[in-house]
C-alpha positions in Angstrom: 167.0 -144.0 -27.8 166.4 -142.3 -24.8 165.5 -144.5 -21.1 163.8 -143.1 -18.8 163.6 -145.0 -14.9 161.4 -143.1 -12.6 163.6 -143.4 -9.1 160.7 -144.0 -6.4 162.4 -143.4 -2.8 160.2 -143.1 0.6 160.7 -139.4 0.5 159.9 -138.1 -2.6 160.3 -139.3 -5.9 163.1 -138.4 -8.2 163.0 -139.3 -11.8 166.5 -139.9 -13.7 167.2 -140.0 -17.4 169.7 -142.2 -19.1 170.8 -141.1 -22.6 172.4 -144.5 -24.0 172.7 -143.1 -27.6 175.5 -140.6 -25.3 177.2 -143.9 -23.8 179.9 -144.7 -25.3 179.6 -148.9 -24.2 181.5 -151.0 -27.3 179.7 -154.5 -27.3 176.5 -156.7 -26.4 174.8 -154.6 -24.0 173.1 -156.8 -20.6 170.8 -155.4 -18.3 169.3 -156.8 -15.6 166.9 -155.2 -12.9 165.9 -155.9 -9.4 164.4 -155.5 -6.1 167.3 -154.7 -3.5 167.0 -152.6 -0.8 163.7 -152.1 -1.1 164.5 -150.2 -4.7 164.3 -151.6 -8.1 167.8 -151.9 -8.9 169.0 -151.8 -12.7 172.2 -153.0 -14.0 173.8 -151.8 -17.2 176.9 -153.9 -18.5 178.7 -154.2 -21.8 180.0 -157.6 -21.2 179.8 -161.1 -23.1 179.4 -162.7 -19.6 175.7 -161.9 -18.1 176.3 -163.8 -14.9 178.7 -160.8 -13.7 175.2 -159.3 -13.4 174.6 -161.4 -10.6 178.0 -161.1 -9.4 177.0 -157.4 -9.1 173.9 -157.6 -6.9 175.5 -160.4 -4.8 177.7 -157.8 -4.1 175.2 -155.6 -3.8 172.9 -157.8 -1.6 175.7 -157.9 0.3 176.0 -154.3 1.9 171.9 -154.8 2.2 172.5 -158.0 4.4 175.0 -155.8 6.9 173.6 -152.2 6.8 169.2 -152.8 6.3 167.7 -151.2 8.9 165.0 -153.5 8.4 166.4 -157.2 8.5 167.3 -158.2 12.0 169.9 -160.7 11.2 171.7 -157.6 9.8 174.8 -155.8 11.6 173.0 -152.5 12.0 170.3 -154.3 13.6 172.8 -155.9 16.2 174.5 -152.6 16.9 170.9 -150.8 17.6 169.7 -153.6 20.0 172.3 -153.8 21.9 173.4 -152.3 25.2 176.3 -150.1 26.7 179.2 -151.4 26.9 178.7 -155.0 24.9 181.2 -155.1 22.2 180.5 -156.1 18.2 183.1 -157.1 16.1 182.9 -156.0 12.4 184.2 -157.4 9.0 187.5 -155.0 7.7 184.7 -153.5 5.0 182.1 -152.8 7.5 184.2 -151.2 9.9 185.9 -149.4 6.8 182.5 -148.1 5.9 181.3 -147.3 9.8 184.9 -144.7 9.5 183.5 -143.4 7.3 180.2 -142.1 8.8 181.9 -141.0 11.8 184.3 -139.2 9.9 181.5 -137.4 7.5 179.6 -136.8 10.6 182.4 -135.1 12.0 183.8 -132.9 9.9 180.2 -132.0 8.7 179.7 -130.9 11.9 176.5 -133.8 12.4 174.9 -132.0 9.4 174.5 -135.3 8.2 173.6 -137.6 11.2 173.3 -141.5 11.0 171.9 -141.4 14.4 168.3 -140.5 13.7 166.8 -143.9 13.7 164.3 -143.1 16.5 163.9 -139.7 15.2 162.2 -141.6 11.8 160.6 -143.9 13.8 158.6 -141.4 15.8 157.8 -139.5 12.7 156.2 -142.8 10.9 158.8 -143.5 8.7 160.5 -146.3 10.1 158.6 -149.6 11.7 159.4 -149.7 15.2 161.9 -152.5 15.3 164.2 -151.1 18.1 163.2 -150.1 22.0 164.2 -146.2 21.5 163.7 -144.8 25.0 166.6 -144.5 25.9 168.4 -143.6 22.6 169.8 -140.0 23.8 170.3 -137.6 20.6 173.5 -137.4 19.4 176.0 -138.6 16.4 176.7 -142.3 15.9 180.4 -141.0 16.1 179.3 -140.0 20.1 178.0 -143.6 20.5 180.6 -146.2 19.0 184.1 -146.6 20.5 186.4 -148.2 18.5 188.6 -150.5 20.6 190.9 -152.3 17.9 190.7 -152.7 13.9 187.4 -154.9 13.7 186.5 -154.1 17.1 183.7 -151.9 18.7 182.2 -151.1 22.0 178.4 -149.2 22.2 179.3 -146.0 24.5 175.7 -145.2 24.6 172.4 -146.2 22.8 171.9 -145.5 19.6 169.4 -146.7 16.7 171.4 -145.7 13.5 169.9 -145.2 10.2 172.2 -145.4 7.3 169.7 -145.0 4.8 171.1 -143.8 1.2 174.9 -144.1 2.4 174.3 -148.0 2.6 172.0 -148.0 -0.4 175.0 -146.2 -1.8 177.9 -148.3 -0.5 175.6 -150.9 -2.8 176.1 -149.4 -5.8 179.7 -148.5 -5.7 180.2 -152.8 -4.6 178.2 -154.2 -7.2 179.8 -151.2 -9.7 183.1 -152.4 -8.4 182.4 -155.8 -8.8 182.1 -155.3 -12.8 185.0 -153.5 -12.9 187.3 -155.9 -11.3 185.9 -158.2 -13.9 187.3 -156.4 -16.5 184.4 -154.4 -17.8 184.7 -150.8 -18.8 181.4 -149.6 -19.6 178.2 -150.5 -17.1 175.9 -148.6 -14.9 174.0 -149.0 -11.6 171.0 -147.1 -11.1 169.7 -147.7 -7.0 166.6 -144.9 -7.3 168.2 -142.1 -6.9 171.8 -142.9 -6.3 174.1 -143.7 -9.1 177.1 -144.5 -10.5 179.0 -145.5 -14.0 182.2 -147.0 -15.3 182.5 -145.2 -19.1 180.5 -142.1 -20.2 177.2 -141.9 -19.1 174.9 -138.8 -20.3 172.1 -138.3 -17.2 169.4 -135.6 -16.9 167.7 -135.3 -13.5 164.0 -134.5 -13.1 162.9 -131.1 -11.5 161.8 -132.0 -8.1 158.6 -129.4 -8.2 157.0 -131.1 -11.2 158.9 -134.3 -11.9 157.6 -134.5 -15.5 160.5 -131.5 -16.6 163.5 -132.4 -16.9 165.9 -130.7 -14.6 169.7 -130.7 -15.3 171.7 -132.8 -17.9 174.9 -133.6 -16.4 178.0 -136.4 -18.5 179.2 -138.2 -15.7 182.6 -140.2 -16.6 183.9 -143.1 -14.0 181.8 -141.2 -11.0 179.0 -141.2 -9.3 175.6 -139.3 -8.6 173.1 -139.5 -5.7 169.7 -137.1 -5.1 168.4 -136.4 -2.0 164.6 -134.5 -1.8 163.9 -132.4 0.6 159.3 -132.0 0.9 156.0 -130.9 2.7 154.6 -133.7 4.2 151.4 -134.0 5.8 148.5 -136.4 6.8 150.1 -140.2 8.0 152.9 -138.3 10.4 151.2 -137.9 13.6 149.0 -135.0 12.0 152.9 -133.3 11.7 154.4 -131.0 8.8 157.4 -132.4 8.7 160.3 -133.2 6.5 162.5 -136.2 4.8 165.7 -134.6 5.9 166.2 -134.0 9.5 168.4 -131.0 10.9 171.4 -131.0 13.5 169.2 -131.3 16.2 166.4 -133.8 14.2 163.9 -130.1 14.0 162.3 -130.0 10.8 164.2 -127.3 8.6 161.1 -125.9 6.7 158.1 -126.7 4.5 160.5 -125.5 1.4 160.2 -128.3 -1.4 163.0 -128.6 -3.2 166.4 -131.5 -2.9 170.0 -131.4 -4.1 172.3 -133.7 -6.4 176.2 -134.8 -5.9 178.2 -136.0 -8.1 181.7 -137.4 -6.1 183.8 -140.3 -7.1 181.4 -142.8 -5.1 178.0 -143.3 -4.0 178.7 -143.6 -1.1 180.3 -140.3 -0.3 177.8 -138.8 -2.4 174.3 -139.4 -1.2 176.0 -138.2 2.6 177.3 -134.9 1.5 173.8 -135.2 -0.1 172.6 -134.3 3.3 175.3 -132.4 4.5 174.2 -129.8 1.7 170.6 -130.3 2.9 170.9 -129.1 6.7 173.9 -126.7 6.1 171.7 -125.2 2.8 175.7 -124.7 1.8 175.9 -125.6 -2.0 179.6 -124.9 -1.6 180.1 -126.5 1.6 183.7 -126.9 1.6 183.1 -130.9 2.5 182.3 -131.5 -1.5 185.8 -130.1 -2.6 187.5 -132.3 0.1 186.2 -135.3 -2.0 186.1 -134.1 -5.3 182.1 -133.6 -5.3 179.9 -131.1 -6.2 176.1 -130.0 -5.5 173.8 -129.3 -7.7 170.5 -127.9 -6.7 166.9 -129.6 -7.5 163.9 -127.2 -7.3 
Protein backbone atom coordinates (compact mmCIF):
# COMPACT_ATOMS: atom_id res chain seq x y z
CA UNK A 1 0.00 0.00 0.00
CA UNK A 2 1.30 3.47 -0.87
CA UNK A 3 0.36 6.46 1.25
CA UNK A 4 0.86 9.96 -0.10
CA UNK A 5 1.57 12.78 2.30
CA UNK A 6 1.45 16.28 0.81
CA UNK A 7 3.83 18.53 2.69
CA UNK A 8 2.89 22.22 2.41
CA UNK A 9 5.52 24.73 3.45
CA UNK A 10 5.52 28.52 3.34
CA UNK A 11 7.89 28.28 0.39
CA UNK A 12 6.08 25.79 -1.81
CA UNK A 13 4.66 22.29 -2.01
CA UNK A 14 6.76 19.18 -1.93
CA UNK A 15 4.92 15.88 -1.81
CA UNK A 16 6.65 12.95 -0.20
CA UNK A 17 5.32 9.53 -1.12
CA UNK A 18 6.10 6.89 1.49
CA UNK A 19 5.93 3.27 0.39
CA UNK A 20 4.77 1.45 3.50
CA UNK A 21 4.90 -1.90 1.72
CA UNK A 22 8.68 -1.62 1.52
CA UNK A 23 9.12 -0.65 5.16
CA UNK A 24 10.31 -3.64 7.16
CA UNK A 25 8.34 -2.81 10.32
CA UNK A 26 7.23 -5.85 12.33
CA UNK A 27 4.47 -5.53 14.89
CA UNK A 28 1.54 -3.18 15.23
CA UNK A 29 1.95 0.13 13.42
CA UNK A 30 0.60 3.18 15.26
CA UNK A 31 0.12 6.51 13.47
CA UNK A 32 -0.65 9.97 14.80
CA UNK A 33 -0.78 13.40 13.12
CA UNK A 34 -0.78 16.83 14.77
CA UNK A 35 -0.11 20.44 13.85
CA UNK A 36 3.31 21.40 15.21
CA UNK A 37 5.63 24.19 14.02
CA UNK A 38 2.96 25.31 11.57
CA UNK A 39 3.08 21.96 9.78
CA UNK A 40 1.02 18.80 9.85
CA UNK A 41 3.46 16.33 11.41
CA UNK A 42 2.85 12.60 11.06
CA UNK A 43 4.57 10.09 13.33
CA UNK A 44 4.38 6.38 12.61
CA UNK A 45 5.97 3.71 14.79
CA UNK A 46 5.87 -0.05 15.28
CA UNK A 47 5.09 -0.31 18.98
CA UNK A 48 2.66 -1.84 21.42
CA UNK A 49 2.75 1.37 23.47
CA UNK A 50 0.92 4.18 21.61
CA UNK A 51 1.75 6.67 24.37
CA UNK A 52 5.31 6.74 23.04
CA UNK A 53 4.02 8.80 20.11
CA UNK A 54 2.69 11.38 22.58
CA UNK A 55 6.19 11.55 24.08
CA UNK A 56 7.68 11.99 20.61
CA UNK A 57 5.30 14.87 19.88
CA UNK A 58 6.21 16.39 23.26
CA UNK A 59 9.89 16.29 22.29
CA UNK A 60 9.09 18.03 19.01
CA UNK A 61 6.99 20.64 20.80
CA UNK A 62 9.92 21.32 23.13
CA UNK A 63 12.05 22.33 20.16
CA UNK A 64 9.23 24.57 18.92
CA UNK A 65 8.92 26.22 22.34
CA UNK A 66 12.60 27.18 22.21
CA UNK A 67 13.23 28.00 18.56
CA UNK A 68 9.91 29.28 17.17
CA UNK A 69 10.06 32.66 15.43
CA UNK A 70 6.38 33.17 16.24
CA UNK A 71 6.10 32.34 19.96
CA UNK A 72 6.81 35.43 22.13
CA UNK A 73 8.02 33.20 24.98
CA UNK A 74 10.58 31.28 22.91
CA UNK A 75 14.33 31.50 23.39
CA UNK A 76 14.60 32.72 19.80
CA UNK A 77 12.20 35.60 20.52
CA UNK A 78 14.26 36.57 23.58
CA UNK A 79 17.40 36.68 21.44
CA UNK A 80 15.65 38.69 18.73
CA UNK A 81 14.37 41.23 21.30
CA UNK A 82 17.71 41.48 23.10
CA UNK A 83 19.82 44.63 23.00
CA UNK A 84 23.57 44.82 22.53
CA UNK A 85 25.32 43.65 25.69
CA UNK A 86 22.42 41.55 26.98
CA UNK A 87 23.36 38.11 28.29
CA UNK A 88 21.21 35.00 27.93
CA UNK A 89 21.45 31.57 29.56
CA UNK A 90 20.93 28.43 27.47
CA UNK A 91 20.04 24.87 28.34
CA UNK A 92 22.70 22.36 27.24
CA UNK A 93 20.74 21.16 24.20
CA UNK A 94 19.94 24.75 23.20
CA UNK A 95 23.62 25.63 23.45
CA UNK A 96 24.54 22.64 21.30
CA UNK A 97 21.96 23.57 18.63
CA UNK A 98 23.04 27.22 18.39
CA UNK A 99 26.69 26.21 18.22
CA UNK A 100 25.86 23.89 15.32
CA UNK A 101 24.03 26.73 13.54
CA UNK A 102 27.08 28.97 13.87
CA UNK A 103 29.44 26.17 12.81
CA UNK A 104 27.47 25.55 9.59
CA UNK A 105 27.34 29.29 8.87
CA UNK A 106 31.11 29.56 9.15
CA UNK A 107 31.91 26.36 7.30
CA UNK A 108 29.59 27.34 4.42
CA UNK A 109 30.91 30.89 4.11
CA UNK A 110 27.46 32.23 4.91
CA UNK A 111 25.56 30.13 2.36
CA UNK A 112 23.58 28.98 5.38
CA UNK A 113 22.64 32.06 7.39
CA UNK A 114 20.33 32.03 10.41
CA UNK A 115 20.26 35.84 10.66
CA UNK A 116 17.82 36.55 7.83
CA UNK A 117 14.72 37.28 9.91
CA UNK A 118 14.80 41.00 9.12
CA UNK A 119 15.01 40.37 5.37
CA UNK A 120 12.18 37.84 5.54
CA UNK A 121 10.04 40.40 7.38
CA UNK A 122 10.74 42.99 4.68
CA UNK A 123 9.73 40.48 2.00
CA UNK A 124 6.45 39.87 3.82
CA UNK A 125 7.39 36.26 4.58
CA UNK A 126 7.39 36.78 8.36
CA UNK A 127 5.17 38.92 10.62
CA UNK A 128 6.75 42.06 12.07
CA UNK A 129 7.16 40.71 15.59
CA UNK A 130 10.50 42.41 16.32
CA UNK A 131 12.05 45.82 15.82
CA UNK A 132 14.60 45.32 13.05
CA UNK A 133 15.61 48.84 12.00
CA UNK A 134 18.95 48.54 13.82
CA UNK A 135 19.64 44.89 12.88
CA UNK A 136 22.75 44.85 10.65
CA UNK A 137 23.39 42.28 7.95
CA UNK A 138 25.67 39.39 8.76
CA UNK A 139 25.41 35.98 10.34
CA UNK A 140 24.29 34.72 13.72
CA UNK A 141 27.87 33.83 14.53
CA UNK A 142 28.92 37.45 14.13
CA UNK A 143 26.21 38.58 16.55
CA UNK A 144 26.43 35.97 19.32
CA UNK A 145 29.37 35.68 21.71
CA UNK A 146 29.82 32.65 23.96
CA UNK A 147 31.02 33.74 27.40
CA UNK A 148 30.87 30.18 28.68
CA UNK A 149 29.02 26.95 27.94
CA UNK A 150 25.32 27.78 28.07
CA UNK A 151 25.89 31.53 28.35
CA UNK A 152 25.89 34.01 25.45
CA UNK A 153 26.14 37.76 25.03
CA UNK A 154 24.62 39.81 22.21
CA UNK A 155 27.48 41.54 20.38
CA UNK A 156 25.11 43.23 17.96
CA UNK A 157 21.40 43.15 17.26
CA UNK A 158 20.17 40.06 15.49
CA UNK A 159 16.93 38.67 14.07
CA UNK A 160 17.33 34.92 13.91
CA UNK A 161 15.06 32.61 11.95
CA UNK A 162 16.07 28.98 12.34
CA UNK A 163 13.20 27.87 10.10
CA UNK A 164 13.81 24.43 8.64
CA UNK A 165 16.80 23.80 10.89
CA UNK A 166 14.53 24.04 13.94
CA UNK A 167 11.92 21.83 12.29
CA UNK A 168 14.62 19.30 11.47
CA UNK A 169 15.85 19.43 15.05
CA UNK A 170 12.30 18.70 16.17
CA UNK A 171 12.13 15.69 13.87
CA UNK A 172 15.45 14.46 15.28
CA UNK A 173 14.22 14.92 18.86
CA UNK A 174 10.97 13.03 18.19
CA UNK A 175 12.76 10.15 16.49
CA UNK A 176 15.40 10.01 19.24
CA UNK A 177 12.68 9.68 21.88
CA UNK A 178 11.22 6.70 20.02
CA UNK A 179 14.64 5.13 19.62
CA UNK A 180 15.44 5.59 23.32
CA UNK A 181 12.23 3.70 24.14
CA UNK A 182 13.37 0.74 22.06
CA UNK A 183 11.36 1.41 18.88
CA UNK A 184 13.27 0.04 15.89
CA UNK A 185 10.97 1.05 13.03
CA UNK A 186 9.48 4.56 12.86
CA UNK A 187 9.02 7.57 10.60
CA UNK A 188 8.60 11.25 11.53
CA UNK A 189 7.39 13.37 8.60
CA UNK A 190 7.19 17.13 9.14
CA UNK A 191 6.44 18.87 5.88
CA UNK A 192 9.60 18.46 3.82
CA UNK A 193 11.70 17.20 6.74
CA UNK A 194 11.60 13.47 7.35
CA UNK A 195 13.61 10.92 9.35
CA UNK A 196 13.30 7.17 9.83
CA UNK A 197 14.34 4.35 12.10
CA UNK A 198 14.83 1.18 10.10
CA UNK A 199 14.28 0.98 6.36
CA UNK A 200 11.86 3.11 4.40
CA UNK A 201 11.29 3.82 0.70
CA UNK A 202 10.59 7.47 -0.15
CA UNK A 203 9.76 9.17 -3.46
CA UNK A 204 10.11 12.93 -3.87
CA UNK A 205 7.68 14.80 -6.08
CA UNK A 206 9.02 16.99 -8.87
CA UNK A 207 8.88 20.70 -8.00
CA UNK A 208 7.90 22.01 -11.43
CA UNK A 209 5.06 19.48 -11.77
CA UNK A 210 4.34 18.18 -8.30
CA UNK A 211 1.74 15.70 -9.56
CA UNK A 212 4.67 13.73 -11.04
CA UNK A 213 6.85 11.57 -8.80
CA UNK A 214 10.55 12.37 -8.84
CA UNK A 215 13.54 10.48 -7.45
CA UNK A 216 12.93 7.37 -5.34
CA UNK A 217 15.20 6.78 -2.34
CA UNK A 218 15.77 3.92 0.08
CA UNK A 219 16.47 5.33 3.55
CA UNK A 220 17.86 3.42 6.51
CA UNK A 221 18.25 5.10 9.92
CA UNK A 222 18.67 8.50 8.26
CA UNK A 223 16.95 11.74 7.41
CA UNK A 224 15.80 13.59 4.31
CA UNK A 225 15.12 17.32 3.99
CA UNK A 226 14.02 19.39 1.02
CA UNK A 227 13.98 23.09 0.22
CA UNK A 228 12.25 24.69 -2.76
CA UNK A 229 13.24 27.77 -4.73
CA UNK A 230 10.65 29.39 -6.93
CA UNK A 231 9.60 32.77 -8.31
CA UNK A 232 7.11 34.72 -6.21
CA UNK A 233 4.84 37.48 -7.46
CA UNK A 234 2.17 39.63 -5.87
CA UNK A 235 1.98 39.91 -2.10
CA UNK A 236 5.67 40.58 -1.56
CA UNK A 237 5.70 44.35 -2.13
CA UNK A 238 5.17 43.71 -5.84
CA UNK A 239 8.63 42.17 -6.14
CA UNK A 240 9.73 38.99 -7.80
CA UNK A 241 11.73 37.16 -5.18
CA UNK A 242 12.92 33.86 -3.85
CA UNK A 243 12.23 31.83 -0.76
CA UNK A 244 15.94 31.22 -0.21
CA UNK A 245 18.14 34.30 0.23
CA UNK A 246 21.82 34.38 -0.67
CA UNK A 247 24.80 35.48 1.39
CA UNK A 248 24.04 39.17 0.89
CA UNK A 249 20.27 38.83 1.08
CA UNK A 250 19.79 39.28 -2.67
CA UNK A 251 17.52 37.05 -4.72
CA UNK A 252 19.27 34.17 -6.42
CA UNK A 253 17.30 33.73 -9.64
CA UNK A 254 13.78 33.26 -10.91
CA UNK A 255 14.29 29.64 -11.89
CA UNK A 256 12.01 27.16 -10.19
CA UNK A 257 13.71 24.25 -8.53
CA UNK A 258 14.90 22.82 -5.28
CA UNK A 259 17.11 20.30 -3.59
CA UNK A 260 16.79 17.37 -1.20
CA UNK A 261 19.57 16.27 1.12
CA UNK A 262 19.88 12.94 2.89
CA UNK A 263 22.00 12.89 6.05
CA UNK A 264 22.25 11.12 9.41
CA UNK A 265 20.20 13.87 11.11
CA UNK A 266 17.35 16.02 9.86
CA UNK A 267 18.57 19.37 11.25
CA UNK A 268 21.88 19.20 9.39
CA UNK A 269 20.12 17.85 6.28
CA UNK A 270 17.86 20.91 6.20
CA UNK A 271 20.75 23.32 6.76
CA UNK A 272 22.67 21.70 3.92
CA UNK A 273 19.75 22.19 1.51
CA UNK A 274 20.32 25.95 1.92
CA UNK A 275 24.06 25.54 1.43
CA UNK A 276 23.50 23.69 -1.84
CA UNK A 277 20.79 26.06 -3.11
CA UNK A 278 22.81 29.20 -2.41
CA UNK A 279 26.17 27.83 -3.58
CA UNK A 280 24.68 26.01 -6.56
CA UNK A 281 27.09 23.16 -5.78
CA UNK A 282 25.50 19.70 -5.57
CA UNK A 283 28.91 18.38 -4.50
CA UNK A 284 29.61 21.00 -1.83
CA UNK A 285 32.38 19.80 0.55
CA UNK A 286 30.10 20.17 3.57
CA UNK A 287 27.97 17.30 2.23
CA UNK A 288 30.77 14.76 2.45
CA UNK A 289 31.92 16.25 5.76
CA UNK A 290 28.49 15.43 7.21
CA UNK A 291 28.02 12.04 5.48
CA UNK A 292 25.32 13.65 3.33
CA UNK A 293 24.29 13.67 -0.33
CA UNK A 294 22.22 16.09 -2.40
CA UNK A 295 19.55 15.38 -5.02
CA UNK A 296 18.41 18.13 -7.37
CA UNK A 297 14.64 18.66 -7.66
CA UNK A 298 13.31 20.11 -10.90
